[in-house]
N, C-alpha and C positions, 0 to 999 in steps of 0.2 A: 499177221492179220492182213486182210485185203480191204482196201478202200477204193471205191469207184467214185470219181468226181464226174458229175453231169451238169451241164449248164446250156441254156439256150442263148445264142448270140448270133446276130446276123452280121457276118463279116463282109468286108469289101474284097474285091479281087486282090490276091497277094497277101492277105492278112491271115494270121493264125493265132489261136488262143493257147495260153500257157498257164500253168499253176506254179506259184512260187510260195515258199513258206519257211517256217522256223526249223524244219528238220533238214538234216544233211541231204536226205533223198529228194527234198524239194528246193535245194539250192541255198539254204541258209540265207534267204532274202536277197541273194545275188541274182538279178534278172537274167544275167547271161547263162546261169546254170538252171534256170527254171525248166520244168518238164513240159514238152509239147503235148497238146491234146489232139485227139483224132476226130475228124469231122464225121457226123452221123447223118444218115438219111433223115430229112425233115428239118435240118438246120441246126441240130444240137451238136455239142462237143462232149467228148468223153475221154477219161483217162483212168486206167486201172493201175493201182499202185500196191505192191506187196511190201509190207514192212516186216523186218525180221522180228521185231518185238514191239509190244505195246508201251507207249510212253505212260508214265505214271499218271499224268493229268490230262494229256492231250497235246494238241499243237495248234499253231495259227497258220493261216494261209490266205492267199489272195489271188485273184485272176488278173491277167494282163493280156493285152492284145499287141502283137508285134507285126509290123510291116516287114515281110521277108525281103522286100526289095531294098529299102533304105535303112532298115534296122531300127527305125523309131518304135518306141513302145508307149502304151498308154495304160495306166493302172485303173482298175475300177475304183470308185470313190467310197467314202464313208468308212475308212478304217479297215482293220484286218478282221477276218473271220476266225472263229475258234471252233475246233472240234474237240469236245470235252468227253473224256472217257470215264467209265465207271466199271467196277468189277462185273456188273450184270450184263454188260453189252456183249453181243455176239462177236465172233471173229471176222465177220464180213459186214461191211458197212457201205451203203450207197449214199453219197451226199448230193442231193438234188438241189441245185442253187439257181438263183436268178441274178443276172448281171446287175451290179449295184450302180445305178445312176440316179441317185435321189435328187428330187427337185431342190432348189435353193432353200425353200422353206423347211423341208425336212432336214437339210444340212444345219440350218440354224437351230432347230429343235434338238439336234443331237449334240450341241455344244455343252460345255461344262456349266453354262448359265442355267440350263434346264436340268441336265443329269446330275450336276453337283450341288445345286441350290434349290431351284424353284420347285422341283418335284419331290424333294426331300425323301429319296428312296429308303434311307435308314429308318424313317419314321413310319414306314408302311406296316400295316397290320400283318402279323406273321402269316405265312401260307397255311399253317395249321388251323388258324381261326377263320380262314376264308374257305373252308371246305374243299381242299385241294383234291386233285385226282389221286386215287389210290396208287401205290407203287405197283408197277407192272413188271413182272419178272418171268421171262424176258419180254420187253416190248417189241412190237414189229415195226412201229413207226414213231418218229419224233417230229413234231411240228414246232417250228421256232420262227420268231419274227422279232426284229428290233423295233421297239416302240418307246421312245423316251418320254413322250407327252402323256404320262399316266401319273396322276398325283398320288400322294401318300395314302389317300382313302380308297384307292381303287387297285384292282388287278386287271390283267387281261384274261379273257377266257376263250375257249374254243368250243364251237357248237356246229354239228353237222348231221349228215344223213346216216352215218354208221351208228350202230348201237353204242359203240365205244365213245362216240361223240355226242350222245344224248338223244339221237333221233330227232333233232330240232326241238327238244323239250328244254326250255330255259332252266327248269329246276334241276336238270341233269347235265348242264354244261360243265365242261372240264376247266377248272380253274388252273391257270398256267403258273409255272414256277418262275418267280421273279428274282431268284437269288443272284442271277447274273445280269440283272438290270443294267442297261436297257434291253437286253436280250431276254425274251420270254420263251419258255419251253414247256412242252407237254409230251410225255411218253405214253403211248396208247397201244393197244393190241386190236387192230382192225379185223373185222370179220366179213365185211361186204366183199363179195368176190369180184366186183367190177369197179365202177367209178365211184368216188366219194366226193360229195359236195359239202362245203363247209364255209364258215365265216369266223372272224374274230369279233369280239365284243368287249366293252368295258363292264367290269363287274364290281359292284359295291360290296366290299368285304364285310362291313358291319351289317348291312341290310340283307346280305346274301341273295342278291338278285342282279340281273343284268340291267344296266342303266342306259346303255346305248349300243346299238349294233353298228358295225361299220357300213358305210354306204356301198352302193354298186352291186353288181351281180355276184352270185355265189362263186367262190373259188372252187376249182375242180382238181382232183388228183386221181390218177389211174393206178390201181393196184397191180403189183407184179404177181400174176397167178402162180400158185403152187411152187414156191421156191424150193430148190433142191435141198437146201440146208438153212438153218436158222440165220437170219440176217436182220439188220436194222436199216430202215430207210429214213434218212433225215431230210425232211422237206423244209427248206428255208425260204420263207416268203419275204416280200419287201413291201413297204409303204402301206401301213394301216390307213384305211380310207375314213378319215374322221368325219363324223356327222356334225352338223351345226357350224357355228362361226369359228374362225381361227382364233388361236390363243392371243390375248393382248394383255399388256401390263402397263403400270405407271411407276414412275420413280421420281426421286428428288436429287438435285444437283447442288452440291455445296463443297467448297474446299475444306480440307481437314483443318487448316489453320483458322478458318472462320468459326468453327464450333466453339461453344462456350459451355463450361460445366463448373460445378462447385469445386471439384477436385483439381481442376486445371490450374496452370500457372500462366495466365495471361494470353493463352493461345489454345486452339483446339489440339487435342492429342489423340493417339490411336485408341485408347480405351473409351474415348467419347463416342466412337463409332457404335459401340454396343448400345448406348442409350438411343442413338439415332435408329438403330435396327429396331429397338422396342417401339419407337414412335412410328416407324414405317409399318410394322405389323398392325398397330392400332388403327392406322389410317388407310390400310389396304394397299400401301405402296410396296412394290416388289424389287426395287433396285435403288442403290445409292451410288451416285456418280461423283467422283472426286477429281481434283486436279493432280498433276504429278507430285510425288512425295519423295523424290530422290534428293540427296544432299546437294545443296547449292552454295555451301560456304566457300566463298572465294576471297572476300575482302573483309569479313567480320563487320560489315556495315549493313544498313537497311537495304542497300542495293542487292543483297543476297536474297531478298524476299521474292525475287522473280522466280517462280517455280519451274520455268522452262529452260533454265540455264544450269543444269545439273553438272557437278564436277565429277560425277560417276553415274553411269546408267544402272549400276547395281546397288550402291550404298543408299541407305535411307537417311532422311534428314533428322539430326538430333533434336530439332525443334519439337518433334512429335512425341517425344518420350514423356510419359507421366512419371514424375519423380518418386512418388510414394510407391508405385508399382515396381520400381527398380529395387528398392530397399530403403531402410530407415537409418538415418544417421544417429549415432549414439549420444552425441552431445546435446544437452538441453538447450543451450544457447543457440545452437544451429537450428533446432526445431522452431524456436521463437522467431529467428530471423526469417526463415522461409515462410512461416505463416504470415508474417508482416508483408513480405514481398508478394505473396499470393493475393492478399487483400488489396494491395496497391495496384497490381497489374490487372487483376480481374475487375477492378473498378473503372478501367479505361474502356472507351467505346470503340477502340481500334486496337489492332495488334501492334504493340510497341516492340518491333522486331529486335532491335539492338538490346533493349533492356531485358527482354525475355531471354535472349541467348546468353547474356552476361550472367544472369542468375542461374540458368541451367548449367552452364559450363562450370560454375563454381561448385554446384552440387555434384556434377559428374566426377570432378577431380577429387572431391572429398570422399565420395562413396567408393571410387576406385582405390584410393589409398587405404580405406578401411577394409575393403573386401578383396584386396589383391591376392592374397595367399589362397583364400578359399576359392576364388575365381579360377586361378590357374590349376587347381586340383579338381575342379568340377568336371565330371565326364561329359555333361551336356555341353559345356563350353568348349571342351576339346573336340567333340564331334562337330559342333558348329564351325569351329576354326578349320578343321580338316575339310569339311564339305565345301566351304566357300573360299578356300585358300587362293584359288586362281585370281579372284578379283579383290579379296579382302586385304591381302598383304600389300599389293601395289597401292591400293586406296589409302591404307594406314600410313605407308611410307610417304605418299604424296601429301597427305594432310600434315604430317610432321615437317616435311621440307617446306611446305607453304608457310607454316607458322615460323619456322626457323629463319627463312629468308624474308619474311614479311610481305610476300606476294605469291599469287598463284601463277604468275607468268613464268613458267618453267624455263623459258629461254634465258632467264636471268639467274639460273641456278648453277652456272659454271659446269663442273664435270657431271652434274646430274641432269643436264638439260635433255639428254637422250639416254635414259638409263639402260644398263645391261642387267640380265638376271642376277649376275654376281653382285652388282652394286645393290640391288634390291634386297638380296639375301643378307648382305653385310649390314645394311642399315637396320633391318628387322631382326637381327640376331639377338637372342636373349643374352643378358649379361653386360650389354653395352650401357654406357652412362645415360643414353637417351632412350633406352628400351621402353620405359613406362610412357614416354611421350608418343611412342608408336602403339603400344599395346592398349592404351586407353581407348583407341578407336575400335579395336576388336571388342572391347568391353561394351562400348556404346552400341555398336551394330548388333551384338548378341542380344541386348535387351530390346532393341528396336524390332528385330526379327521375332522375338518372343511376344511382344505386345501387339504387333500387327497380326501375327499368326493367330493369336487368341481372338482378336476382333474378327478376323476373316472366318475362322471356324464358327464363331458365334453367329455370324450372318448366315452362313450355310445351314446351320442347324435350325434357323428360324425361317428358312425359305426366302432369304433376301440376297439378291445378287450384288456383289461388290464390284463396281466397274472402275477400272483405272484409266490412266491417260498416258499415251506414248508421245512425247515431243518429237517433232520432225527433225530437230537438230541436236547437236551436242555443244556444250560450252567450249569456246576456243581454248581456254586454259583449264582443261579437265584431265582426269586420269586417262581417259580413253584417247585423247589427242596426244598425251604424253607418251603413252605406251605404244600406240599403233598409229602414228601419223600417216602412214601409207594408206590407211583406209579413208582418208579425208583430203579434200583440197584445201590446204591451210592458207592458200593465197587468195581464196575467194570467200564470199559471204552469202548466206541464204537469206531470203526475205520474201516479200510479196509485192506485186505491182499495185499501182493505185486502185483503190476500191472504195466501198462505202465506209471503211474503217479509217482510211487515210488518203488524202489527195495526192501526196507525194510518194505513196507506197510505204512499205515497211522494210527496215533492215534489222534482222535479228542478230547479225554479227556472228552467227555460227558458221563454221566452215561447212562446205557442201560435201556430200558423200562421193567417194570414189567408187562408184558402183561396179566398174570393171574389175577393180582389185578385189572388192568384196565377193564377186561372183566366183573368183578362183578357188575359194574354199567352201563354196555352197552357202555363202552368207552366214558363216558360223557365228560372227559377232552378233548379228540380229537374232539368230536362233537362241544363243545363250541368254541374251537380254530378255527375250520373251519367256523362256522357260523359267527364269528367275521370277518374273512377274506373275506367272501362273501359279506360283506357290501361294499367292495372296488373293488373286482376282480370278473371277470367272468370266469377265467381259472386259473389253478395253476400247477406248476411243483412240483412233489414229489421228493425231493432230495434223492438219493440212495433208490429207491423203493424196492431194494433187502432186505432192513431192515425189511420189513413187512413179508418176508418169513423167513429170518434169518439174524442176524447181526454178524459182526466180533467183538467178545468180547475179551477184553484184561484185564488181572488182573490189579488192581490198582497200583501194583508195576512195571508194564511195561511202557516203554517209546516209543519204536517203535512198529510196528505191527507184528513182527515175532513170538512173544510168545502168540498170540491170538488163538482163536478157534471159530468155528461157534456156535451160540446160537439161538434157541435150536439145539441140535445135538444128535446123537446116538453114544456115546463113546464105545470103545471096552473094554470088560471085559478080564482080562488076560487069562481066560479059552478059550475065542473065539480066541485069538491070538495063543494059544497053538494048537487049532484045525487046524490053518493055518500053523502049523509047526514052530512057532516062540517061542523059549524058552525065556521067558521075564526076562532079567537081568536088574533089576531096576537101579542099579548103572551105568551100561554101557549105558542104553537107556535114563535115566531121569536126571542123574547128568551131569553137564558140562564136556565135554571131553577136557581136557587141557593137552597137551603134550609139551615137551621142544621144539621140532622142529618147532611147529607152532607159537611159541611166537616171533621168529625172523620175520616171515611174518607179524604179526599183529602190532608189536611195534618197529621193527627196532632198532635204537640205544638206545631207551628207555627201551629195554628188561630187563636189569638187575635191573633198578630202579623199574619197574613194579613188578618183582618177589619179590623184597625185601618189597615193600609197600603193595602189594595187594594179594599175593599168598602164599600158604603153600604147600611145597613139602612133600607128604605123602609116596611116593615111588620114587625111582630114576627116574627122568625125568617125573614124573606125579604130577600134582598139583590140588589143590582145591582153590577156592576163599575164602578169609578171610570173616568173618561175616559182616564186614562193607561195603562190595561191592558185596553182593550176589543177589541184585536186581538192575535193571536198574535205578529205581528211586533213590536208594541210591547213585549210581554212578553220576547221574545227579546233585543231591544236593551237592555231595562232590566236584566234579570237575567242578566248574563254572569258566567262563572266565571273569576276571575283565575288565570293559569297557576300561580302559587305559592300558591294557596289551600290551607289545611290541609284534611284529609279531612272533618272535621265541617262546615266551611263549604260545601265542595263538595256534600256530601250534602244540606244544607239548601237550597241554591240549586236543585239539581236537583229536589228534592221539591216546592218551591213552584212552580217553573216548570212542571213536569208537571201539578200541580194546577190552575194557572190556565189552561193549555191545555185541560184537561178542562172547566173551567167555561165557557170561551168556546164550546166545542163542545156544551154541554148544550142543544141546540135540536133540534127535530123537522123544521123546514122552513127552507129558505134562499130568500131573495128571488131572483127570476130575471128576466132580460130577457124581454120578450114584446112582441107587437104593441101599438101605441098604443091606449090605452083612455081617450080624452078627457082625457089628461094626468094621470090619477089614478095615484098611486104604489102599489107593493106589491099588484099585482093577480095576479101570476104567481109560482108557487112550485115548488120541487123538494124532495122528501124528502131529508133528510140521510142519507148512507150509514151503515148499521149503527145507526140510531137506536134499535133494540131494546135496545142496550146502555146507553142513557142512564137516569139516574134519572127524567128527565122522562117518558119513555115508560112505565117500569115503575110509576109512581105515578098513571097515568091509570085511569079506569074501564075495566073489561074490554071492554065493548061498543065504546068509542072505540078502544081498542087494536086490536081486530079490524078495524075500518074503516080505520084508519091502515095496518095491516099489509097489507091488500088493495091499497091505493094503492101501498105500497112495492114489493110484488111486481110490480104492473103496470108501475111506472116502470122498475125495474131489469131485468126479465126479459121483458116482452111489448110494451110500448108502442112501442118504437123499431125493431123488427126490420126492417120493410120500409123505413123511413126511412133507417136506416144502410146497408142493402144498396144503396140508390140512391146514397148518398154514396161508398161504396167503389167502385162500378162507374164512377163519374165519374173518380176520381183514379188508381186503381191501373192501369188499362190504359195511361194516359199514362206512368206510372213504368216499367212493364214494357217498353213499346215504345221508350223513350228509348235503349236500348242492346240488345245481344244477349246480355247476361250472364244466367246462370241465377239466378233469384230465389227466395230462401227467406225465409219469414216467421216471426218469433218470435211465436207466437200463444198464449202461456200467460196464465194469469190469468183474469179475469172476461170470458169470450169470448161475445159475442152468438151466438145460434144461426145467424145468417145467414153468419157469417164463413167457416166451413169450406166452404160451398157456393160462395161467391164465389171463394175461393182455388182450389178445384178447377176451377171454370169457367174461370179465367184461367191455369191451369197453374202456380200458385205453390206451392212446396213448403212444407208445414207442419212444425212441430217436435213430435216425439213423445218426451216425457220420462216415463219409467215412473212415477216417484214423483208426477207431477202429471197424472193421466189426464184425457183429454177427457170421459170418461163420469163424471158426478158420482155414480153409484151404485156405483162400485167404488173400492177403496182403492188398488190398483195397476193400471196398465195392463200388458198383456202385449205384448212386441215383435211377436208374431205377428199382432196386430191393427192394426199400423201400416199405413196406406195406402201404395201404391207412391210416390206423389208426396209424400214426407216425408223428414225427417232424423230418424233414431232415435238417441237418446243416453242415456247413463247419468246425466249431470250437466252443469251449465253453469257459466260464470264467476260466475253469481249464486247458485249453490247450493253446499252442501258437496260434497266429492268423494265418490266411491263409498265409500271407506273411512271417511270422516268421517260420512256418512249412516248407515252400518251401526251406528255407536256412539251415535247421537243418541237413539233411542227403542228400548229393549230389547224392549218388547212388540210394537211395529210390525215390528221386524226378525224376531222369531219368526214372526209371521204371514207375512211375505214368504218366509222360509225354507221354510215348509211349503206355502203356497199357490202360489207362483210357481216356486220351485225344486223343489218336490215331495219334500222330504226329511222323514223322520220324526225325532222326537227333538228335542233342544235345539239351538238355533242356536249356532254358535261366538261367543265374545265379540267377536272381531275378524274383519274381512273378510280371511281368509287368502288367499294366492295362488290356491289351487285354487277357492275360492268366487268370487273376482274373475274368474278365467278362465271359469268356468261362466256367470256373468252376462253377460260380454262375448260369449261364444259364442252365447248366446241372442239377444243384440241383433244379432249379425252374421247370424243366420239369419232375421232379420226380412224381410218383403217390401219394406221401405222401399228406395227408390233409394239412399239414403246412410245409412250408420252412421258417425257422426262422434263420436269420444270425446275428452275432454280427455287430454292426455298423462299426467296424473297417474293416470288410470284405466287406461290401457294399462300403465303400469309397476306397477300394483297386482298384476299377474299374476306378478311376479318378486320373491321375498322378498329377494334380494340387491341389487336395484337400487332398489326403492321407497324413498321418503323415510321416515326414522324418525319424525319428528314429523308426525303426520297433519294436525293442524289448521293447520300452517304452509303447507299446500298450497292452502288456500282463497284465491281471488282477490279476491272482493268479498262484502261483507255489505250487501245493499240497504237494510236497516233503519237503517244508520248513514250519514247523509249526509256525515260527516267521515271516511269510511274512506280509509285510505292504500293505494293500489294499488301494492304493492311485491313481489308474489310473484315469485320467481325460481327457475327450474328448477335442481335441485341437480347436474345432470351437464352437462359440456360436450358440445356436439354432436359434437365429435371423438371423445369417449369413447363416446358412444352408438353411433356408427358401428362401433366395434370390438367391441361386445358381440354376437358372432355367434350365440351360443346363444339369447339373448333375441330377437334379430331374426329368427332362423329360426323361433322359436316363434310370433311374430306373423304371419309369412308363412304358416305352416301354418294358423293360425286363419282368416286371410282367404281362403286358397285353398280350404279345406274348406267355407267358407260361400259360395263362388262369387262372391267380390268382387275377383278379381284379373284378370279378362279385360279385354282392350282396353287 
């Protein structure tokens, strides 16, 4: 058969178009073997391809443009094209295409959030009930277009000037075939000898009528007159021109562990998501956003409650298993015990992490012992094990060794500190004395996959998007660091510079990524991680997306974030500083500035004790830190607070520890890595963040301060913009293209100017939080200023809730009340339900694609349902690295479903804001 590819594309000098695809004749997706197209008069490109035989179902292909000078290539966007065959098609086909360069909005609408959940394509009325076009044998033309934004009650139809297209009569419009959704197709036999004008329109399958025509001028198509032999012309169009407003939706954010149900065991569990889906449907919500759900069991203590410290980026947390859904224990006494425990744990107003995990692990072990033989013989279990072996076996072995050695710090595991494949296989081998201690983790993950998979499928069937969360880092003592330490900088730590969350910055204690090493295999670790996630989620949030441009990197010896620097960065050579008029005095700028007068400020009555124990006076009233306390980590390990210490001792230790941390940070510049300079040390430097707050800076000459401040502003706000843009554009497209999930980035904090532009260019949704505006010149953002490609919200898990924020700063609240809400007079002391409803309505009217609010803020609109203790609703306090993540919603999901008045109120809010369509 003969296939002719035609496409219009305006190339630059030296560029040429190619076709690449799934057939050997098209290079089997190898761009170096793609077929070159021929330039045609008028600016088009064409390629005629003779195939020896017809593929059974067709093939896929895609266009690319190559610069013949430097060899660079650029693929068209929005996935592969498909040429689908059927027995009725003639032997000669012309594929008339348009270069795919969809706008960023169209890219977002093409993601799995829309095509896999929101539009519910499987629920669409069958084509037969929608009066489809009669089968044409053989057709002369096929019209097709990709349009994902068509809900289950509608089809796409084709109408035009040819009799086969209805002669513009709406009653005779051709209803298109949606079996290959989001691709819509219609085969017709055109009779008009010249030009055909046509449009696409939305068609209500039940009412059997057009509900909306696409905007803009008619599309045109020129017929090929008098073909010599039967042929099919496939006209592929792009970008349906939607009439009316853009699609918008609303959602709810809540950690899974915070959910509460009658069937649960003191914590939210994966099956509880089904109840939340039901509630979302009743209230018009289209999305459920959760926190990370990977396994974090490192110490078997409450500290494992931190969801961003996963010991595996693939394994799910056993915490989220519903015990009854796993299977029933046969012993009557066991049943009574667990019913008693359920009543006890569900009666608590917080997640008692250690107690819950203790009860669940007992159940896991009993059920595994009971079901072991049946499990190993279960074909479904065998298939799960085989499919996930690459990550599951190392994870199970890691978990066994963690418990065997009593620590997840694998450096203390002797010969297993750096495992070989042979060691992993030997430990996991069936028949060993410890095999069941390994295999129980297979068992648990098998059930976790099943329960989350069922909840995920339930959400999709009901048109609700399940949105996950990708942490920016990995836990230092994790399977990933154990197996592939070369992918990480284990001698460094990730964190954040000082911001509204923390005055001294944040230290997450995760190793930073070795991006150069990751790039060597095309970021395979990231791609595997995201593909695993896509099995359950159709959208995800990138925690701290700024880390893909640069990360705040802290030396391993650091505890807070003040001694960090950006990575990658462009440090200053001392010669460059000299050119700026700064004579670089290493001791004055890089050694802690410790003078007698500031010791009273920092240590008060403990001043003399500190001088004697920790300082050396090298000149009158000038001091150095003793070797035992020259790093923050040394101080942290030296000055620990005994659990049973009396209040006076605790106060003393905390005051001295904080003072020593401050002294260690009394520097203006930090030594930096840089290009080799003949082996000489200390040639490159970075300014310390917030050095204007140090005694060292304040006690310099005014002229020197000005020059140093100019360097500071240049480093933190100007120097790296283009440099970081290039870094982001290397990594983020790979991350986005790894799956078809909708990608949202958390871009709060110290955001480089280039970040919004890159996110917009790639179609990544940003976060719009009113109290943390992107514009530094305003105190509050206004929801009406949020861009379409964004998530608009009132608060997050890292902030106080809406009601909590209202009471934090009375003066700020008053300004908000008058400036944003537009009310005269004095603001109420508390965020009353009417105020909360007004704020939420304002956010729902935002242009943002999504308005996603914490469940606490949704309930703030109802005085009878909201929690009494406002501050118990906060999920995390970023400034506290020892925070216990224990927030639990105070209502059962079952009870929430029965609150018809409240649910109707939310549905009304969402409907009035135009966020319930589709």
